[in-house]
LUMDO-290976 format. One line per field, with one value per residue (C-alpha): residue number from 1; residue in one letter; x, y, z. Coordinates in steps of 0.2 Angstrom, whole numbers, plus 5000, padded with zeros to 4 digits. Layout:
BEGIN
pos = (NUM,...)
code = (A,...)
x = (X,...)
y = (Y,...)
z = (Z,...)
//
This chain:
BEGIN
pos = (1,2,3,4,5,6,7,8,9,10,11,12,13,14,15,16,17,18,19,20,21,22,23,24,25,26,27,28,29,30,31,32,33,34,35,36,37,38,39,40,41,42,43,44,45,46,47,48,49,50,51,52,53,54,55,56,57,58,59,60,61,62,63,64,65,66,67,68,69,70,71,72,73,74,75,76,77,78,79,80,81,82,83,84,85,86,87,88,89,90,91,92,93,94,95,96,97,98,99,100,101,102,103,104,105,106,107,108,109,110,111,112,113,114,115,116,117,118,119,120,121,122,123,124,125,126,127,128,129,130,131,132,133,134,135,136,137,138,139,140,141,142,143,144,145,146,147,148,149,150,151,152,153,154,155,156,157,158,159,160,161,162,163,164,165,166,167,168,169,170,171,172,173,174,175,176,177,178,179,180,181,182,183,184,185,186,187,188,189,190,191,192,193,194,195,196,197,198,199,200,201,202,203,204,205,206,207,208,209,210,211,212,213,214,215,216,217,218,219,220,221,222,223,224,225,226,227,228,229,230,231,232,233,234,235,236,237,238,239,240,241,242,243,244,245,246,247,248,249,250,251,252,253,254,255,256,257,258,259,260,261,262,263,264,265,266,267,268,269,270,271,272,273,274,275,276,277,278,279,280,281,282,283,284,285,286,287,288,289,290,291,292,293,294,295,296,297,298,299,300,301,302,303,304,305,306,307,308,309,310,311,312,313,314,315,316,317,318,319,320,321,322,323,324,325,326,327,328,329,330,331,332,333,334,335,336,337,338,339,340,341,342,343,344,345,346,347,348,349,350,351,352,353,354,355,356,357,358,359,360,361,362,363,364,365,366,367,368,369,370,371,372,373,374,375,376,377,378,379,380,381,382,383,384,385,386,387,388,389,390,391,392,393,394,395,396,397,398,399,400,401,402,403,404,405,406,407,408,409,410,411,412,413,414,415,416,417,418,419,420,421,422,423,424,425,426,427,428,429,430,431,432,433,434,435,436,437,438,439,440,441,442,443,444,445,446,447,448,449,450,451,452,453,454,455,456,457,458,459,460,461,462,463,464,465,466,467,468,469,470,471,472,473,474,475,476,477,478,479,480,481,482,483,484,485,486,487,488,489,490,491,492,493,494,495,496,497,498,499,500,501,502,503,504,505,506,507,508,509,510,511,512,513,514,515,516,517,518,519,520,521,522,523,524,525,526,527,528,529,530,531,532,533,534,535,536,537,538,539,540,541,542,543,544,545,546,547,548,549,550,551,552,553,554,555,556,557,558,559,560,561,562,563,564,565,566,567,568,569,570,571,572,573,574,575,576,577,578,579,580,581,582,583)
code = (X,X,X,X,X,X,X,X,X,X,X,X,X,X,X,X,X,X,X,X,X,X,X,X,X,X,X,X,X,X,X,X,X,X,X,X,X,X,X,X,X,X,X,X,X,X,X,X,X,X,X,X,X,X,X,X,X,X,X,X,X,X,X,X,X,X,X,X,X,X,X,X,X,X,X,X,X,X,X,X,X,X,X,X,X,X,X,X,X,X,X,X,X,X,X,X,X,X,X,X,X,X,X,X,X,X,X,X,X,X,X,X,X,X,X,X,X,X,X,X,X,X,X,X,X,X,X,X,X,X,X,X,X,X,X,X,X,X,X,X,X,X,X,X,X,X,X,X,X,X,X,X,X,X,X,X,X,X,X,X,X,X,X,X,X,X,X,X,X,X,X,X,X,X,X,X,X,X,X,X,X,X,X,X,X,X,X,X,X,X,X,X,X,X,X,X,X,X,X,X,X,X,X,X,X,X,X,X,X,X,X,X,X,X,X,X,X,X,X,X,X,X,X,X,X,X,X,X,X,X,X,X,X,X,X,X,X,X,X,X,X,X,X,X,X,X,X,X,X,X,X,X,X,X,X,X,X,X,X,X,X,X,X,X,X,X,X,X,X,X,X,X,X,X,X,X,X,X,X,X,X,X,X,X,X,X,X,X,X,X,X,X,X,X,X,X,X,X,X,X,X,X,X,X,X,X,X,X,X,X,X,X,X,X,X,X,X,X,X,X,X,X,X,X,X,X,X,X,X,X,X,X,X,X,X,X,X,X,X,X,X,X,X,X,X,X,X,X,X,X,X,X,X,X,X,X,X,X,X,X,X,X,X,X,X,X,X,X,X,X,X,X,X,X,X,X,X,X,X,X,X,X,X,X,X,X,X,X,X,X,X,X,X,X,X,X,X,X,X,X,X,X,X,X,X,X,X,X,X,X,X,X,X,X,X,X,X,X,X,X,X,X,X,X,X,X,X,X,X,X,X,X,X,X,X,X,X,X,X,X,X,X,X,X,X,X,X,X,X,X,X,X,X,X,X,X,X,X,X,X,X,X,X,X,X,X,X,X,X,X,X,X,X,X,X,X,X,X,X,X,X,X,X,X,X,X,X,X,X,X,X,X,X,X,X,X,X,X,X,X,X,X,X,X,X,X,X,X,X,X,X,X,X,X,X,X,X,X,X,X,X,X,X,X,X,X,X,X,X,X,X,X,X,X,X,X,X,X,X,X,X,X,X,X,X,X,X,X,X,X,X,X,X,X,X,X,X,X,X,X,X,X,X,X,X,X,X,X,X,X,X,X,X,X,X,X,X,X,X,X,X,X,X)
x = (5899,5892,5905,5900,5902,5917,5925,5919,5927,5944,5943,5940,5955,5966,5960,5962,5979,5985,5977,5985,6002,6000,5997,6013,6022,6017,6028,6043,6054,6071,6081,6080,6061,6061,6072,6069,6056,6069,6071,6057,6041,6033,6031,6012,6012,6026,6019,6003,6013,6024,6008,6000,6014,6017,5999,6001,5991,5997,5988,5973,5969,5982,5979,5961,5964,5977,5966,5951,5962,5973,5966,5974,5993,5991,5988,6007,6008,5999,6008,6025,6021,6017,6031,6044,6042,6047,6063,6065,6061,6073,6089,6088,6076,6085,6104,6099,6092,6107,6118,6113,6111,6097,6097,6103,6118,6122,6122,6134,6146,6147,6149,6162,6170,6168,6162,6160,6148,6139,6137,6132,6119,6112,6109,6100,6089,6084,6080,6069,6060,6056,6051,6039,6032,6027,6013,6007,6004,5998,5985,5980,5977,5967,5955,5953,5950,5936,5929,5929,5932,5948,5964,5973,5989,5979,5978,5995,6000,5989,5994,6013,6009,6000,6014,6028,6020,6016,6033,6042,6032,6033,6046,6046,6037,6022,6020,6021,6003,5997,6002,5995,5978,5979,5981,5965,5956,5961,5956,5939,5937,5939,5932,5914,5910,5916,5903,5888,5895,5896,5878,5873,5882,5873,5855,5858,5846,5854,5865,5883,5896,5908,5925,5935,5924,5930,5922,5906,5893,5879,5868,5866,5882,5888,5907,5915,5932,5943,5960,5961,5963,5965,5955,5956,5940,5940,5922,5911,5903,5887,5884,5879,5892,5893,5910,5924,5929,5941,5941,5923,5910,5895,5880,5870,5871,5873,5891,5896,5914,5922,5935,5951,5960,5950,5953,5942,5944,5945,5928,5918,5903,5899,5883,5885,5871,5869,5880,5892,5910,5922,5934,5952,5963,5977,5990,5986,5989,5977,5967,5952,5957,5953,5940,5952,5964,5958,5956,5971,5989,6003,5991,5995,5988,5997,6014,6021,6033,6021,6032,6047,6037,6030,6048,6052,6037,6041,6059,6056,6042,6051,6068,6063,6055,6071,6078,6064,6069,6052,6050,6069,6069,6055,6064,6077,6063,6062,6070,6080,6083,6070,6057,6061,6058,6041,6036,6039,6029,6015,6016,6014,5997,5991,5996,5990,5973,5972,5978,5962,5950,5958,5956,5938,5936,5945,5934,5917,5924,5926,5907,5900,5914,5919,5920,5935,5943,5940,5944,5959,5954,5954,5963,5947,5938,5938,5930,5916,5909,5898,5889,5888,5881,5872,5868,5858,5863,5871,5882,5887,5891,5902,5910,5915,5922,5933,5938,5943,5953,5962,5967,5975,5985,5992,5995,6003,6015,6020,6024,6035,6044,6047,6054,6066,6072,6073,6084,6096,6096,6099,6114,6123,6117,6112,6127,6120,6110,6099,6081,6080,6089,6079,6064,6071,6076,6058,6053,6066,6060,6043,6046,6054,6042,6027,6035,6037,6019,6012,6022,6023,6007,6001,6010,5999,6000,6005,6017,6026,6027,6033,6048,6052,6053,6064,6076,6077,6079,6093,6103,6100,6096,6114,6121,6110,6111,6130,6134,6125,6129,6146,6162,6171,6162,6173,6170,6175,6164,6149,6152,6154,6138,6128,6134,6130,6114,6105,6114,6108,6090,6089,6093,6080,6067,6071,6069,6053,6045,6052,6042,6055,6051,6033,6034,6045,6060,6067,6052,6050,6069,6068,6051,6055,6073,6074,6077,6094,6099,6097,6109,6120,6123,6126,6139,6147,6149,6155,6168,6176,6176,6185,6198,6200,6201,6215,6201,6191,6189,6198,6183,6173,6174,6167,6154,6148,6147,6136,6125,6122,6123,6106,6102,6091,6073,6072,6062,6076,6091,6097,6112,6126,6121,6133,6134,6116,6108,6100,6107)
y = (5163,5156,5145,5146,5165,5164,5152,5162,5178,5170,5161,5178,5186,5172,5172,5191,5190,5178,5189,5205,5196,5189,5207,5212,5198,5204,5219,5211,5210,5211,5204,5222,5221,5204,5210,5227,5233,5242,5254,5264,5262,5280,5285,5283,5265,5260,5267,5257,5241,5243,5246,5231,5220,5227,5226,5207,5194,5202,5219,5212,5199,5200,5218,5216,5200,5207,5222,5211,5200,5213,5231,5247,5242,5233,5249,5250,5238,5250,5264,5255,5249,5266,5275,5264,5272,5289,5282,5274,5291,5300,5289,5276,5277,5289,5284,5266,5269,5279,5265,5256,5239,5227,5218,5221,5209,5219,5235,5227,5221,5237,5248,5238,5227,5211,5195,5189,5203,5198,5180,5185,5197,5185,5172,5185,5192,5173,5171,5186,5182,5165,5170,5183,5171,5158,5169,5172,5154,5151,5165,5158,5141,5149,5157,5144,5132,5143,5145,5127,5116,5109,5107,5122,5116,5116,5135,5138,5126,5134,5151,5145,5137,5153,5164,5153,5153,5171,5177,5164,5169,5188,5195,5212,5220,5208,5208,5228,5229,5214,5222,5239,5231,5221,5236,5244,5228,5226,5244,5241,5224,5232,5249,5244,5231,5243,5255,5242,5236,5252,5256,5239,5242,5259,5251,5237,5240,5228,5237,5240,5235,5248,5244,5247,5231,5213,5205,5196,5186,5197,5182,5164,5157,5139,5136,5120,5118,5109,5108,5104,5121,5129,5143,5156,5162,5177,5174,5158,5152,5144,5136,5119,5107,5092,5084,5084,5097,5095,5077,5075,5070,5080,5076,5092,5094,5112,5116,5126,5131,5141,5155,5147,5138,5124,5111,5109,5094,5093,5091,5099,5109,5124,5135,5151,5161,5180,5192,5179,5184,5176,5165,5169,5156,5151,5153,5172,5176,5187,5195,5202,5202,5221,5232,5243,5229,5230,5249,5256,5254,5245,5235,5219,5207,5203,5199,5199,5213,5224,5240,5230,5221,5238,5245,5229,5231,5250,5247,5231,5239,5257,5250,5234,5241,5247,5229,5220,5212,5214,5232,5237,5228,5240,5255,5249,5250,5269,5279,5289,5295,5309,5297,5284,5298,5303,5285,5284,5299,5292,5275,5284,5291,5275,5263,5277,5276,5257,5256,5265,5250,5235,5242,5245,5227,5222,5234,5226,5208,5211,5215,5202,5188,5186,5166,5169,5174,5157,5146,5156,5159,5178,5179,5175,5189,5200,5186,5182,5199,5202,5186,5191,5207,5208,5190,5186,5189,5205,5197,5184,5195,5207,5191,5186,5203,5202,5184,5190,5205,5192,5182,5197,5201,5183,5184,5202,5200,5182,5187,5202,5191,5177,5188,5196,5179,5171,5185,5182,5164,5166,5177,5170,5151,5146,5146,5158,5175,5169,5168,5149,5149,5163,5152,5138,5150,5154,5137,5136,5152,5146,5127,5130,5141,5131,5115,5125,5131,5113,5110,5126,5128,5140,5156,5170,5179,5196,5188,5179,5195,5204,5192,5195,5214,5211,5201,5214,5228,5219,5214,5227,5243,5245,5240,5253,5267,5266,5260,5275,5288,5283,5283,5273,5257,5243,5225,5216,5229,5224,5206,5208,5218,5206,5192,5200,5209,5198,5182,5183,5189,5174,5163,5171,5169,5151,5148,5156,5147,5131,5133,5141,5148,5155,5166,5177,5187,5173,5173,5191,5193,5180,5185,5203,5204,5220,5230,5222,5215,5232,5241,5226,5226,5246,5244,5229,5238,5254,5245,5233,5246,5258,5244,5241,5258,5251,5240,5255,5252,5264,5269,5275,5293,5289,5278,5290,5303,5293,5289,5307,5318,5319,5316,5327,5320,5313,5298,5293,5293,5276,5275,5263,5246,5233,5215,5207,5225,5218,5232)
z = (5479,5464,5456,5438,5437,5447,5435,5420,5427,5430,5413,5404,5414,5408,5389,5389,5397,5383,5369,5375,5377,5360,5352,5361,5355,5337,5339,5348,5334,5342,5356,5365,5363,5372,5386,5390,5377,5368,5383,5375,5386,5390,5408,5408,5402,5412,5428,5424,5422,5437,5447,5440,5445,5461,5468,5471,5481,5497,5491,5484,5497,5511,5517,5520,5529,5541,5545,5548,5560,5569,5566,5563,5566,5549,5539,5539,5526,5512,5519,5517,5501,5494,5504,5497,5480,5488,5494,5476,5469,5479,5479,5465,5451,5439,5443,5441,5424,5418,5424,5407,5417,5414,5432,5449,5446,5430,5440,5454,5442,5432,5448,5457,5442,5452,5446,5464,5469,5453,5458,5475,5470,5457,5471,5482,5467,5464,5482,5483,5468,5472,5490,5482,5470,5483,5491,5473,5470,5486,5484,5467,5475,5488,5476,5463,5477,5484,5466,5460,5475,5468,5479,5482,5473,5457,5456,5459,5445,5433,5436,5435,5417,5410,5417,5411,5393,5392,5398,5387,5372,5372,5385,5392,5377,5379,5398,5398,5390,5401,5417,5412,5409,5424,5435,5430,5431,5449,5453,5445,5454,5471,5468,5460,5473,5487,5482,5483,5500,5507,5501,5508,5525,5527,5523,5536,5549,5562,5576,5570,5583,5589,5580,5597,5604,5601,5586,5588,5578,5572,5568,5573,5564,5560,5558,5552,5559,5547,5557,5575,5584,5601,5607,5621,5629,5641,5646,5646,5629,5626,5609,5600,5594,5584,5585,5598,5610,5624,5621,5624,5609,5605,5594,5590,5609,5620,5622,5638,5640,5654,5652,5647,5633,5624,5610,5596,5585,5566,5558,5572,5568,5581,5580,5589,5595,5589,5598,5605,5605,5592,5602,5599,5591,5604,5589,5586,5604,5613,5598,5605,5624,5627,5622,5612,5606,5588,5586,5595,5587,5594,5606,5612,5598,5584,5592,5610,5604,5595,5594,5587,5575,5568,5567,5557,5545,5542,5539,5528,5517,5515,5510,5503,5486,5479,5479,5471,5455,5447,5451,5447,5430,5424,5426,5413,5400,5402,5389,5402,5420,5419,5413,5426,5439,5431,5431,5449,5453,5443,5452,5468,5463,5456,5470,5482,5475,5476,5494,5499,5495,5505,5522,5519,5515,5531,5541,5533,5536,5554,5554,5542,5541,5559,5558,5546,5562,5570,5554,5550,5532,5533,5517,5508,5516,5500,5490,5502,5507,5492,5495,5515,5512,5496,5490,5475,5457,5461,5474,5463,5449,5462,5469,5450,5447,5463,5459,5441,5450,5461,5446,5438,5455,5454,5435,5434,5449,5445,5427,5433,5445,5432,5420,5432,5439,5422,5416,5431,5428,5409,5412,5426,5427,5409,5396,5383,5382,5368,5369,5369,5385,5392,5389,5398,5412,5413,5416,5430,5438,5440,5445,5461,5470,5462,5470,5487,5486,5487,5503,5513,5524,5537,5530,5526,5509,5517,5530,5515,5505,5520,5522,5504,5507,5523,5512,5499,5510,5519,5503,5490,5500,5506,5489,5479,5491,5494,5476,5470,5482,5490,5479,5493,5490,5486,5480,5497,5506,5495,5497,5516,5516,5506,5516,5534,5529,5515,5520,5539,5534,5522,5537,5547,5533,5530,5548,5549,5535,5541,5557,5569,5585,5587,5602,5612,5606,5595,5585,5584,5578,5565,5558,5557,5554,5544,5561,5564,5547,5537,5548,5548,5530,5529,5543,5535,5519,5525,5537,5526,5511,5523,5526,5508,5500,5489,5480,5474,5455,5443,5434,5449,5445,5427,5434,5446,5433,5422,5436,5442,5426,5420,5401,5390,5391,5374,5369,5357,5371,5374,5386,5383,5390,5399,5397,5397,5395,5378,5367)
//
């Protein structure tokens, strides 16, 4: 990839983001504009903004990465990300908007009349937001590092600074226009190169390997190993090496390895002959073991317990969307519940169209960038494909367009997350609801994940987002579903469910990120906790609520009526707001 073109593209996206944000700032005249855009964002614009912030680094880079590495099982990610809005549409969108709240803690306190529930919900909202921000900053560092050669932490810090400035300056009104623009930029940045890539693929005269076969190098390929790794060979390998393999030094000498496990030291260069099979990284298990391991669903490849992890992925993505703070806060900007429902329907169409593209990049990456499977840098597959298939000026320009789209992905999602986390920090941590304290909350919202992104290594972008979805599903799905649809929910029940479901998921996520068990059932249960933590949250809320029926708030009947009686779909209808709702 031509670094000059890439830098120009990224710079253009950053400048455009700032300019559009400044235009939004000019029409942000009130506190309500700043926090909830005066609850006047029409469905079409709000849907574009929600899609813009929802399609994160995990969507733009990570899905193609996982499809490249692990095959069709990973298509559950885009399916789950999209289907989560069906659950949101059916159970949450309109009642949540009618609640008049601004944040999830607002809703929790208003529904249950409990400061304890509010404080606990605030902690979990901040935890989900920070966990989701982490992969955005890591993805930014990966992309900008590829473009400029700078250390990976530089990209994360740069995005954090741009996001903090734009959010603190313009608030919700400003970032609404920014995120709507960034959705269309991201769609364009994948769609136009995809057309060129498919044409180049069909015009390629070389034999196309069957997708059911293990990946192989189409041409003579040189791979530089940056970090020491262990590989597993299922048949003998003949190559040329410069460096150290299995403790033996090589200096541009033939390398002959038998089937089995071998260690390649950092700094070693290996040149593979054409049609050689790509060795499987030992840390990745048995990827490529059988002829159908990539193309068949639920094959032994990604995990030792593929059926369990697939259910964990489905539950987390289907149920986690409704509790994501940056998604939920956008529904409070709709004029009424009818507009919130219509917004959700449009979002389904927009993100469904986008998710048709990343799997195509994963497929082409398996054919044209198999060396990334060996180095572990599969997150950059989308960025390098134009150069691999097309090359020349056209390849450079398409690569720059993709780089600009990736930058938009980091900025839009990070902006929404920062806005939502800063709102909670301002209401529940800092002493005032004023805009000055919101700006201080903005700095705090980005500072923690920025620091963490410089320390955490070895966690893929999409895996980190998957953990955030699991935490969101475990904590907020039970709270929202039961709080909206069950009159019997009590404050003690909500606290018990948040602690049991959300707390246990938070512990599992922390252990996973910290480098806990890497194999066996212990790893599967901790890395994919939604299978057990979501039911645990529901059961705890129901049982404790039944045991504390005397604690049902007196205002429950009035609250449930407000949640479920529809308003007239008029642009001027603004329901009464609760504390912190920026009225």
